[in-house]
C-alpha positions in Angstrom: 20.1 -56.0 -21.5 21.3 -52.6 -22.7 18.8 -52.6 -25.6 16.0 -53.5 -23.2 16.9 -50.7 -20.9 17.1 -48.2 -23.7 13.7 -49.3 -25.0 12.2 -48.8 -21.6 13.8 -45.4 -21.3 12.4 -44.4 -24.7 9.0 -45.4 -23.5 9.4 -43.4 -20.4 10.5 -40.3 -22.4 7.5 -40.6 -24.6 5.2 -40.8 -21.6 6.9 -37.8 -20.0 6.1 -35.8 -23.1 2.5 -37.0 -23.1 2.2 -36.0 -19.4 3.8 -32.6 -20.1 1.2 -32.0 -22.9 -1.6 -33.1 -20.7 -0.5 -31.0 -17.7 -0.3 -27.9 -19.9 -3.7 -28.6 -21.4 -5.0 -28.9 -17.9 -3.4 -25.6 -17.0 -5.0 -23.8 -19.9 -8.4 -25.1 -18.9 -7.7 -24.1 -15.3 -6.8 -20.6 -16.5 -10.2 -20.3 -18.3 -12.0 -21.5 -15.2 -10.2 -18.8 -13.2 -11.3 -16.1 -15.7 -14.9 -17.3 -15.4 -14.7 -17.3 -11.6 -13.3 -13.8 -11.6 -16.1 -12.5 -13.7 -18.6 -14.1 -11.4 -16.7 -13.0 -8.2 -16.4 -16.7 -7.2 -13.5 -17.7 -4.9 -10.9 -19.4 -7.0 -10.1 -22.1 -4.3 -12.9 -24.6 -4.0 -11.9 -27.2 -1.3 -15.1 -29.3 -1.9 -14.4 -29.6 -5.6 -10.7 -30.5 -4.9 -11.7 -33.2 -2.4 -14.2 -34.7 -4.9 -11.5 -34.9 -7.6 -9.0 -36.5 -5.3 -11.6 -39.1 -4.2 -12.5 -39.9 -7.8 -8.8 -40.3 -8.7 -7.9 -42.6 -5.8 -11.1 -44.6 -6.4 -9.8 -45.4 -9.9 -6.2 -46.0 -8.8 -5.0 -49.5 -9.6 -1.4 -49.0 -8.5 1.5 -49.4 -8.3 1.3 -46.0 -6.6 -0.5 -45.9 -3.3 -3.5 -43.6 -2.9 -1.5 -41.3 -0.6 1.1 -40.8 -3.4 -1.6 -40.1 -6.0 -3.1 -37.5 -3.7 0.3 -35.8 -3.1 1.0 -35.6 -6.8 -2.4 -34.2 -7.8 -2.4 -31.8 -4.9 0.7 -30.2 -6.3 -0.9 -30.0 -9.7 -4.0 -28.4 -8.2 -1.8 -25.9 -6.2 0.1 -24.9 -9.3 -3.1 -24.4 -11.2 -4.5 -22.2 -8.5 -1.3 -20.1 -8.5 -1.6 -19.8 -12.2 -5.2 -18.4 -11.8 -4.0 -15.9 -9.1 -1.1 -14.8 -11.4 -3.6 -14.1 -14.1 -5.7 -12.1 -11.7 -2.8 -10.0 -10.5 -1.9 -9.2 -14.1 -5.3 -7.7 -14.6 -4.9 -5.1 -11.7 -5.7 -1.6 -12.8 -3.0 -0.3 -10.5 -0.3 -2.3 -12.3 2.2 -1.0 -14.9 0.9 -3.7 -17.3 -2.3 -1.7 -17.4 -0.7 1.7 -17.5 3.0 1.9 -18.2 3.4 5.7 -17.6 3.6 7.1 -14.1 0.4 8.6 -12.6 0.9 12.3 -11.7 -1.5 13.7 -9.2 -2.2 17.4 -9.2 -3.0 18.7 -5.7 -3.5 22.5 -5.9 -0.5 22.7 -8.2 1.7 20.2 -6.3 2.3 17.4 -8.9 3.0 14.3 -6.9 4.7 11.7 -9.0 6.4 14.1 -11.4 9.9 13.1 -10.5 10.4 15.7 -7.8 10.3 15.1 -4.1 7.2 16.2 -2.2 6.4 16.4 1.5 3.3 15.9 3.6 4.0 17.7 6.9 1.9 18.7 10.0 0.8 17.7 13.4 -0.3 14.2 14.4 -3.6 15.6 15.6 -5.4 18.9 15.2 -5.6 20.4 18.7 -6.3 24.1 18.0 -6.3 26.8 15.3 -3.2 28.3 16.8 -1.3 25.0 16.9 -2.1 24.2 13.3 -1.3 27.7 12.1 2.1 27.8 13.7 3.1 24.4 12.2 1.6 25.3 8.8 3.5 28.5 8.6 6.8 26.7 9.4 6.0 24.2 6.6 5.1 26.9 4.2 8.3 28.8 5.0 10.2 25.7 3.9 8.4 25.5 0.6 5.8 22.9 1.7 2.3 22.8 0.3 0.8 19.7 1.6 -0.5 20.1 5.2 -1.4 17.0 7.2 -3.3 16.8 10.5 -5.5 14.3 12.2 -9.1 15.3 12.9 -10.5 11.7 13.2 -7.9 9.7 15.2 -8.3 5.9 15.3 -6.3 5.0 18.4 -5.3 1.7 19.9 -6.9 2.6 23.2 -10.5 3.9 23.4 -9.4 6.2 26.1 -6.8 8.1 24.1 -7.6 11.4 22.3 -9.8 10.6 19.3 -9.5 13.9 17.5 -11.7 17.0 17.1 -13.7 15.5 14.2 -15.4 17.9 11.9 -14.1 20.9 13.9 -10.6 19.7 13.2 -11.3 19.6 9.5 -12.6 23.1 9.6 -9.5 24.3 11.4 -7.3 22.6 8.7 -9.3 24.2 5.9 -9.2 27.7 7.4 -5.4 27.6 7.9 -4.8 26.0 4.4 -6.9 28.7 2.8 -5.0 31.5 4.6 -1.6 30.0 3.5 -2.6 28.6 0.1 -1.9 25.0 1.1 -3.6 21.7 0.6 -5.2 19.6 3.3 -4.4 15.9 3.9 -6.4 14.2 6.6 -7.7 10.8 7.5 -11.3 9.7 7.2 -12.3 6.6 9.1 -16.0 6.3 8.3 -17.5 5.9 4.7 -20.4 8.1 5.8 -18.0 11.0 6.4 -16.4 11.0 2.9 -19.0 13.3 1.3 -19.0 16.0 4.0 -15.2 15.8 4.4 -14.8 16.6 0.7 -15.7 20.2 1.5 -12.6 20.5 3.7 -10.0 18.1 2.3 -7.8 18.1 -0.8 -6.5 14.6 -0.1 -8.4 11.8 1.7 -6.0 9.7 3.8 -6.9 6.1 4.6 -4.8 5.0 7.5 -3.1 1.7 8.2 -5.8 0.4 10.5 -8.4 1.0 7.7 -6.4 -0.3 4.7 -8.8 -3.2 4.5 -12.0 -1.3 5.4 -13.4 -2.2 2.1 -16.5 0.0 2.3 -14.3 3.0 3.1 -12.1 2.1 0.1 -15.1 1.8 -2.2 -16.5 5.1 -0.9 -13.2 6.9 -1.6 -13.1 5.3 -5.0 -16.5 6.7 -5.9 -15.3 10.2 -5.2 -12.9 12.5 -7.0 -10.5 13.5 -4.3 -7.0 12.1 -4.4 -6.5 9.3 -1.8 -3.3 8.7 0.2 -3.5 5.0 1.1 -1.3 3.8 3.9 -0.1 0.2 4.1 -1.6 -1.9 6.9 0.8 -2.7 9.7 0.6 -6.5 8.9 -0.3 -6.3 5.2 1.7 -7.9 2.5 2.4 -5.9 -0.7 -0.1 -8.0 -2.5 -2.8 -7.1 0.0 -1.7 -3.4 -0.2 -2.1 -3.4 -4.0 -5.5 -5.0 -3.8 -6.6 -2.4 -1.3 -5.6 0.2 -3.9 -7.4 -1.8 -6.5 -10.7 -1.4 -4.6 -10.3 2.4 -5.0 -9.3 2.5 -8.6 -11.9 -0.1 -9.6 -14.6 2.4 -8.5 -13.2 5.0 -10.9 -10.7 7.1 -8.8 -7.2 6.6 -10.0 -5.6 9.4 -8.1 -4.0 7.2 -5.4 -0.7 7.8 -3.5 0.7 4.7 -1.9 2.3 5.2 1.5 4.7 2.8 3.2 4.6 3.4 6.9 6.3 0.4 8.4 5.0 -3.1 9.2 4.8 -5.0 12.5 7.6 -7.4 13.2 9.2 -8.9 16.3 11.6 -5.9 16.5 10.9 -3.5 19.4 13.7 -0.9 18.8 11.3 1.1 16.5 7.6 1.6 16.6 7.3 -0.5 13.3 9.8 -1.9 10.9 10.3 0.3 7.8 10.0 -2.0 4.8 12.2 0.2 2.6 12.4 -2.4 -0.1 8.6 -2.0 -0.6 9.3 1.4 -2.3 11.1 0.1 -5.5 8.7 -2.9 -5.6 5.7 -0.7 -5.6 7.3 1.7 -8.1 8.1 -1.3 -10.4 4.7 -3.0 -10.1 2.4 0.0 -10.1 2.1 3.4 -11.9 1.2 5.1 -8.7 3.3 7.6 -6.6 4.9 6.1 -3.5 5.6 8.0 -0.3 7.2 7.0 3.0 5.9 8.0 6.4 9.0 8.1 8.5 7.2 9.1 11.7 5.0 6.1 12.1 7.6 3.7 10.7 10.2 4.6 13.2 8.4 6.3 16.1 11.6 8.0 17.0 12.6 11.6 16.3 16.3 10.6 16.1 15.6 8.3 13.2 13.4 10.5 11.0 16.2 12.1 9.0 18.1 8.8 8.1 14.9 7.1 7.3 13.9 10.0 5.0 17.3 9.9 3.3 16.8 6.2 2.7 13.4 6.8 1.3 14.6 9.3 -1.2 17.7 7.3 -2.1 15.6 4.3 -3.0 13.2 6.2 -5.2 10.2 7.5 -3.0 8.2 10.3 -4.5 8.0 12.0 -1.1 8.1 11.8 2.7 5.5 12.2 5.4 6.4 13.4 8.9 4.8 15.0 11.9 5.5 18.4 13.4 4.2 20.0 16.6 5.0 23.4 18.2 5.7 21.6 21.6 5.7 17.8 21.3 6.0 17.3 25.0 2.5 18.5 25.5 1.0 16.9 22.3 -2.3 15.1 22.8 -1.0 12.1 20.8 2.3 10.5 19.8 4.5 13.1 21.5 7.7 11.0 21.3 7.7 10.9 17.5 6.9 14.5 16.5 9.5 17.1 15.6 9.4 20.5 17.1 9.7 23.4 14.7 13.5 24.0 15.0 14.1 20.3 14.5 11.7 20.3 11.5 13.5 23.2 9.9 16.9 21.5 10.3 15.3 18.2 9.0 14.2 20.0 5.8 17.5 21.8 5.3 19.5 18.6 5.6 17.0 16.6 3.5 17.1 19.3 0.7 20.9 19.2 0.8 20.9 15.4 0.6 18.4 15.3 -2.3 20.5 17.9 -4.2 23.7 15.8 -3.7 22.2 12.5 -4.7 19.6 13.4 -7.3 20.2 17.0 -8.3 16.4 17.6 -7.9 14.6 20.3 -6.0 12.7 19.4 -2.9 9.2 20.9 -3.2 
């Protein structure tokens, strides 16, 4: 009885090894199919083909397994093969460290984002007037800032909210930036505006609501201006990276990734700051990573601790909003700092950075 059992087990072990070899052979073929599909821009998952294979297998099944069991086993094999194809695709991303091990450093009028120092993008949520922008920009300049943000085209949740001054807003930003030797960062929402906006902007911002506006991503990728790409409010990190890939695949590798919080069930803050995204993005990509503490928290009282957390975990910089009088701001008044608060914010952040990293805050 013992000899018979041992013989059966040896047979089973031999079949296990044959199955292992066959499964790995199948996986290698599946990988090759995935490469062909990628070249031809064909969707890797083909439900019609999967259904046909399952029908053929169950049609030839003579037991003892029931057809439902055969389907379950092969569905798992199919799923594993598809995941293998997707892993191969991810490995090929141009934004990944596997393609470029060294950090990308982006020169924005002398401000080298990604060089290991901490950089800031500061300014009003929306451009309202020349005087408003000039007052904020001077305060930012006085604290050593170079990157001036301001919204000229404002995608808003409600169509009745202030939508920005458009081209006039860009002209105001450009005028102030030229006077103070600063660089302009502003959002573009329409691919058709990229070319004319290039005359006024130093960095094109693509906001959270447009992270998967693929025509806008491609248009930004065809230009030469650096792009600050914000993570979509419901986007996974994989989706975020693929959005960046749309830009870099068109030839523009000057991309700054910006974590700005994601939508969860939590209502205590405007969004939920996914702080762990920073080291993940830094490990998986060669691109600089910033954190927008204004839109992630939506609360002035949380801006400083959120910024400290961003720097402590390795962010290349922080983005925040400043307004001369937030109470009368035309958009997002509750989350913008006034100028005295901003000055204290910068002083405390500089002190924190010096204590934890010994690095200057630029």
